[in-house]
Backbone as CSV, one residue per row, in Angstrom:
resi,resn,N_x,N_y,N_z,CA_x,CA_y,CA_z,C_x,C_y,C_z
1,MET,9.337,-12.996,17.101,9.831,-12.391,15.892,9.631,-13.335,14.702
2,LYS,9.872,-14.620,14.922,9.715,-15.592,13.848,8.272,-15.603,13.330
3,ARG,7.316,-15.505,14.267,5.903,-15.505,13.892,5.564,-14.302,13.011
4,LEU,6.113,-13.140,13.346,5.864,-11.936,12.549,6.445,-12.085,11.143
5,LEU,7.635,-12.640,11.043,8.263,-12.846,9.734,7.456,-13.823,8.882
6,GLU,6.921,-14.871,9.513,6.091,-15.840,8.786,4.799,-15.189,8.304
7,ARG,4.178,-14.367,9.153,2.949,-13.665,8.746,3.212,-12.772,7.554
8,ARG,4.329,-12.046,7.592,4.694,-11.152,6.484,4.905,-11.957,5.206
9,SER,5.574,-13.071,5.300,5.836,-13.909,4.133,4.536,-14.457,3.544
10,ARG,3.626,-14.938,4.397,2.333,-15.449,3.916,1.537,-14.353,3.219
11,LEU,1.559,-13.185,3.788,0.819,-12.061,3.218,1.330,-11.743,1.812
12,LEU,2.634,-11.733,1.644,3.218,-11.401,0.350,2.939,-12.472,-0.702
13,LYS,2.863,-13.723,-0.284,2.594,-14.810,-1.230,1.184,-14.763,-1.796
14,ARG,0.254,-14.137,-1.061,-1.148,-14.089,-1.502,-1.442,-12.925,-2.446
15,LEU,-0.482,-12.073,-2.696,-0.738,-10.890,-3.516,-0.921,-11.244,-4.988
16,PRO,-1.790,-10.500,-5.680,-1.935,-10.702,-7.124,-0.681,-10.187,-7.838
17,PRO,-0.500,-10.545,-9.103,0.692,-10.094,-9.839,0.767,-8.563,-9.878
18,PHE,1.948,-8.040,-9.588,2.142,-6.584,-9.546,1.869,-5.942,-10.907
19,GLU,2.189,-6.645,-11.970,1.994,-6.065,-13.303,0.523,-5.944,-13.688
20,GLU,-0.375,-6.469,-12.854,-1.806,-6.367,-13.130,-2.504,-5.380,-12.198
21,VAL,-1.748,-4.436,-11.643,-2.283,-3.414,-10.755,-2.737,-2.221,-11.586
22,LEU,-3.890,-1.674,-11.246,-4.432,-0.526,-11.974,-5.083,0.425,-10.975
23,ARG,-4.539,1.632,-10.875,-5.108,2.628,-9.949,-6.217,3.394,-10.651
24,GLY,-7.314,3.579,-9.962,-8.434,4.335,-10.516,-9.749,3.752,-10.023
25,SER,-10.820,4.206,-10.630,-12.164,3.724,-10.300,-12.897,3.404,-11.587
26,VAL,-13.581,2.276,-11.601,-14.436,1.939,-12.744,-15.796,2.583,-12.462
27,VAL,-16.195,3.454,-13.364,-17.414,4.244,-13.177,-18.427,3.860,-14.250
28,ARG,-19.663,3.650,-13.822,-20.758,3.334,-14.750,-21.754,4.490,-14.721
29,ARG,-22.118,4.944,-15.906,-23.075,6.054,-16.007,-24.065,5.785,-17.119
30,LEU,-25.162,6.511,-17.060,-26.129,6.501,-18.152,-26.092,7.884,-18.792
31,LEU,-25.816,7.922,-20.092,-25.675,9.196,-20.801,-26.824,9.399,-21.780
32,ARG,-27.089,10.646,-22.076,-28.090,10.997,-23.088,-27.344,11.547,-24.292
33,CYS,-27.666,11.007,-25.456,-26.925,11.383,-26.664,-27.363,12.738,-27.229
34,GLY,-28.555,13.183,-26.882,-29.022,14.486,-27.359,-29.912,14.424,-28.597
35,LYS,-30.054,13.279,-29.217,-30.929,13.140,-30.384,-32.377,13.104,-29.896
36,PRO,-33.228,13.972,-30.440,-34.603,14.046,-29.942,-35.403,12.763,-30.128
37,GLY,-35.133,11.972,-31.138,-35.904,10.751,-31.392,-35.358,9.521,-30.668
38,CYS,-34.244,9.642,-29.959,-33.618,8.486,-29.307,-34.379,8.124,-28.032
39,HIS,-34.365,6.861,-27.710,-35.058,6.385,-26.504,-34.506,7.036,-25.237
40,CYS,-33.248,7.494,-25.278,-32.648,8.069,-24.065,-33.222,9.455,-23.740
41,ALA,-33.889,10.083,-24.702,-34.447,11.411,-24.467,-35.572,11.349,-23.432
42,THR,-36.310,10.246,-23.396,-37.413,10.142,-22.448,-37.252,8.979,-21.477
43,GLY,-36.417,8.035,-21.805,-36.262,6.851,-20.951,-34.853,6.771,-20.380
44,GLU,-34.429,5.539,-20.226,-33.103,5.280,-19.667,-32.027,5.674,-20.682
45,GLY,-30.921,6.209,-20.176,-29.846,6.648,-21.059,-29.006,5.495,-21.582
46,HIS,-27.979,5.845,-22.351,-27.046,4.864,-22.895,-25.994,4.539,-21.833
47,PRO,-25.724,3.264,-21.605,-24.728,2.921,-20.592,-23.316,3.282,-21.072
48,ALA,-22.542,3.831,-20.167,-21.139,4.150,-20.449,-20.314,3.711,-19.242
49,VAL,-19.192,3.074,-19.523,-18.304,2.618,-18.453,-16.916,3.145,-18.769
50,TYR,-16.268,3.706,-17.754,-14.920,4.209,-17.976,-14.081,4.081,-16.717
51,LEU,-12.774,4.145,-16.905,-11.831,4.161,-15.796,-11.499,5.616,-15.532
52,SER,-11.692,6.038,-14.298,-11.394,7.412,-13.911,-10.183,7.406,-12.979
53,VAL,-9.194,8.243,-13.310,-7.968,8.337,-12.513,-7.691,9.809,-12.243
54,THR,-7.404,10.131,-10.994,-7.015,11.492,-10.642,-5.512,11.496,-10.416
55,HIS,-4.825,12.379,-11.137,-3.370,12.482,-11.050,-2.971,13.567,-10.063
56,ALA,-1.687,13.593,-9.740,-1.157,14.638,-8.861,-1.481,15.996,-9.466
57,GLY,-1.808,16.932,-8.634,-2.169,18.261,-9.117,-3.647,18.383,-9.438
58,GLY,-4.407,17.295,-9.271,-5.849,17.364,-9.476,-6.335,17.065,-10.879
59,ARG,-5.412,16.879,-11.828,-5.837,16.569,-13.195,-6.426,15.164,-13.225
60,SER,-7.537,14.999,-13.927,-8.156,13.675,-14.004,-8.142,13.167,-15.443
61,GLU,-8.199,11.869,-15.541,-8.178,11.199,-16.844,-9.296,10.177,-16.838
62,GLN,-10.012,10.079,-17.943,-11.074,9.093,-18.064,-10.845,8.298,-19.337
63,ILE,-10.856,6.991,-19.187,-10.650,6.101,-20.328,-11.935,5.318,-20.530
64,SER,-12.551,5.494,-21.678,-13.776,4.783,-22.002,-13.457,3.294,-22.156
65,LEU,-14.293,2.445,-21.557,-14.040,1.007,-21.587,-15.097,0.273,-22.396
66,PRO,-14.676,-0.435,-23.428,-15.636,-1.300,-24.123,-15.992,-2.479,-23.216
67,ALA,-17.100,-3.118,-23.483,-17.582,-4.217,-22.644,-16.515,-5.295,-22.448
68,SER,-15.697,-5.530,-23.454,-14.686,-6.590,-23.375,-13.560,-6.267,-22.379
69,LEU,-13.392,-5.007,-21.968,-12.311,-4.632,-21.055,-12.779,-4.272,-19.650
70,ILE,-14.080,-4.256,-19.428,-14.607,-3.851,-18.121,-14.108,-4.779,-17.018
71,ARG,-14.218,-6.076,-17.212,-13.805,-7.032,-16.178,-12.309,-6.904,-15.881
72,ARG,-11.513,-6.725,-16.923,-10.059,-6.576,-16.740,-9.742,-5.330,-15.917
73,ALA,-10.426,-4.226,-16.202,-10.209,-2.987,-15.452,-10.649,-3.157,-13.997
74,GLU,-11.803,-3.790,-13.783,-12.278,-4.011,-12.413,-11.295,-4.873,-11.627
75,GLN,-10.744,-5.899,-12.269,-9.786,-6.768,-11.590,-8.495,-6.005,-11.274
76,GLY,-8.050,-5.165,-12.208,-6.853,-4.366,-11.977,-7.017,-3.410,-10.803
77,VAL,-8.183,-2.799,-10.702,-8.465,-1.895,-9.580,-8.515,-2.698,-8.271
78,ALA,-9.132,-3.881,-8.299,-9.179,-4.737,-7.106,-7.754,-5.146,-6.705
79,ASN,-6.907,-5.445,-7.692,-5.509,-5.790,-7.414,-4.783,-4.619,-6.760
80,TYR,-5.047,-3.414,-7.234,-4.428,-2.219,-6.653,-4.795,-2.114,-5.168
81,HIS,-6.072,-2.298,-4.867,-6.523,-2.205,-3.473,-5.906,-3.313,-2.614
82,ALA,-5.757,-4.508,-3.194,-5.131,-5.611,-2.455,-3.679,-5.276,-2.129
83,TRP,-2.964,-4.696,-3.099,-1.567,-4.314,-2.855,-1.500,-3.208,-1.802
84,TRP,-2.364,-2.232,-1.898,-2.344,-1.122,-0.942,-2.624,-1.633,0.472
85,GLU,-3.598,-2.517,0.596,-3.922,-3.099,1.902,-2.732,-3.913,2.424
86,ALA,-2.080,-4.655,1.539,-0.913,-5.448,1.943,0.232,-4.547,2.389
87,ILE,0.425,-3.425,1.711,1.478,-2.481,2.104,1.229,-2.001,3.528
88,GLU,-0.014,-1.682,3.846,-0.342,-1.229,5.195,-0.094,-2.335,6.224
89,LYS,-0.472,-3.569,5.892,-0.266,-4.680,6.823,1.220,-4.985,7.011
90,VAL,1.975,-5.011,5.908,3.415,-5.272,5.999,4.092,-4.163,6.792
91,SER,3.671,-2.935,6.574,4.244,-1.816,7.316,3.987,-1.976,8.815
92,ALA,2.784,-2.409,9.185,2.465,-2.634,10.600,3.333,-3.754,11.171
93,LEU,3.507,-4.835,10.411,4.374,-5.931,10.864,5.814,-5.457,11.011
94,ASN,6.274,-4.651,10.057,7.644,-4.135,10.118,7.842,-3.217,11.322
95,ARG,6.802,-2.456,11.686,6.892,-1.631,12.893,7.020,-2.510,14.134
96,ASP,6.246,-3.604,14.170,6.343,-4.533,15.298,7.735,-5.159,15.367
97,LEU,8.276,-5.529,14.203,9.627,-6.101,14.167,10.654,-5.076,14.639
98,LEU,10.480,-3.846,14.220,11.403,-2.784,14.633,11.351,-2.581,16.148
99,ARG,10.146,-2.632,16.715,10.022,-2.505,18.166,10.761,-3.637,18.887
100,LEU,10.618,-4.874,18.365,11.314,-6.006,18.965,12.828,-5.840,18.868
101,GLU,13.295,-5.386,17.709,14.734,-5.169,17.532,15.222,-4.049,18.448
102,ARG,14.404,-3.005,18.606,14.778,-1.901,19.492,14.903,-2.399,20.930
103,GLN,13.979,-3.262,21.342,14.055,-3.821,22.692,15.323,-4.640,22.866
104,ALA,15.686,-5.407,21.832,16.907,-6.216,21.911,18.135,-5.317,22.010
105,VAL,18.166,-4.246,21.242,19.283,-3.299,21.302,19.289,-2.610,22.659
106,GLY,18.120,-2.237,23.140,18.024,-1.572,24.434,18.510,-2.453,25.561
107,SER,18.219,-3.756,25.502,18.660,-4.648,26.574,20.175,-4.827,26.532
108,ARG,20.784,-4.748,25.367,22.246,-4.836,25.282,22.885,-3.585,25.850
109,ARG,22.235,-2.446,25.653,22.808,-1.182,26.122,22.631,-0.985,27.621
110,SER,21.803,-1.804,28.246,21.571,-1.629,29.677,22.671,-2.283,30.511
111,ASP,23.703,-2.796,29.883,24.846,-3.376,30.598,25.460,-2.294,31.484
112,PRO,25.582,-2.535,32.798,26.076,-1.495,33.701,27.496,-1.041,33.384
113,ARG,28.263,-1.863,32.676,29.627,-1.469,32.323,29.642,-0.640,31.043
114,GLY,28.457,-0.423,30.451,28.395,0.380,29.230,28.852,-0.382,28.007
115,ARG,28.649,-1.682,28.024,29.071,-2.488,26.874,27.850,-2.927,26.085
116,GLN,28.052,-2.991,24.768,27.000,-3.476,23.894,27.034,-4.997,23.909
117,GLY,26.065,-5.629,23.249,25.992,-7.082,23.212,27.227,-7.731,22.607
118,ASN,27.961,-7.005,21.751,29.145,-7.589,21.132,30.418,-7.307,21.932
119,GLY,30.295,-6.703,23.133,31.444,-6.472,23.994,32.105,-5.119,23.822
120,THR,31.746,-4.367,22.790,32.346,-3.046,22.611,31.602,-2.038,23.459
121,ARG,32.264,-0.956,23.792,31.647,0.070,24.632,30.672,0.912,23.804
122,THR,29.602,1.356,24.460,28.668,2.267,23.814,29.307,3.645,23.735
123,GLY,28.748,4.517,22.918,29.272,5.881,22.785,29.279,6.613,24.116
124,ALA,28.204,6.438,24.921,28.130,7.102,26.222,29.224,6.580,27.146
125,ALA,29.494,5.273,27.114,30.539,4.697,27.976,31.910,5.214,27.569
126,ARG,32.136,5.365,26.262,33.437,5.903,25.804,33.610,7.347,26.257
127,ARG,32.542,8.130,26.188,32.642,9.531,26.619,32.888,9.620,28.125
128,ARG,32.208,8.761,28.905,32.445,8.750,30.354,33.896,8.389,30.668
129,GLN,34.421,7.435,29.919,35.789,6.997,30.154,36.769,8.143,29.882
130,ARG,36.471,8.942,28.859,37.336,10.079,28.516,37.063,11.293,29.382
131,GLY,36.035,11.204,30.211,35.701,12.325,31.078,34.918,13.407,30.371
132,MET,34.243,13.067,29.286,33.508,14.066,28.494,32.045,14.115,28.863
133,ALA,31.560,13.177,29.654,30.126,13.146,29.943,29.807,13.612,31.343
C-alpha cells in the first residue's frame, strides 16, 4: 500500500500547473482568400492556425491564433492531455488501494465470532444474535 501511495504522490508532483490547462486542438490549415490575383489562387494557400473546441451538445468554437500565441496554445493542450492521463493513472492506483482496503476489511470480517477488527460485532453477527438471520 505504501508503494502505491508513493507512486500516486510522484505522479501528482510531475503535473504541469493546473491553471495552464487548455482543452481543444490546435489546427493548422491553408486557406484561399478568394482574390483572383493572389498567389493562393493557384499556389499554396494562406496559413491559418486556430484552437478548435467542441462543447457539450456538439457546438464548436474556433479561436484564431496569431503566431505569438500558437506555442502557448499548444503547450496548454499538451498540459490538458498530461492532466487527463494523470487522472486515469491516479484512478487506477486508487482502485488498487481500494482493493487492498477491501481485503483488509474482508479479513477482519472473517472472524468466526462475527467480530470486526475493532472488536465490535458485524451487522450479520448482531442479527444472528437476535435470531433475525
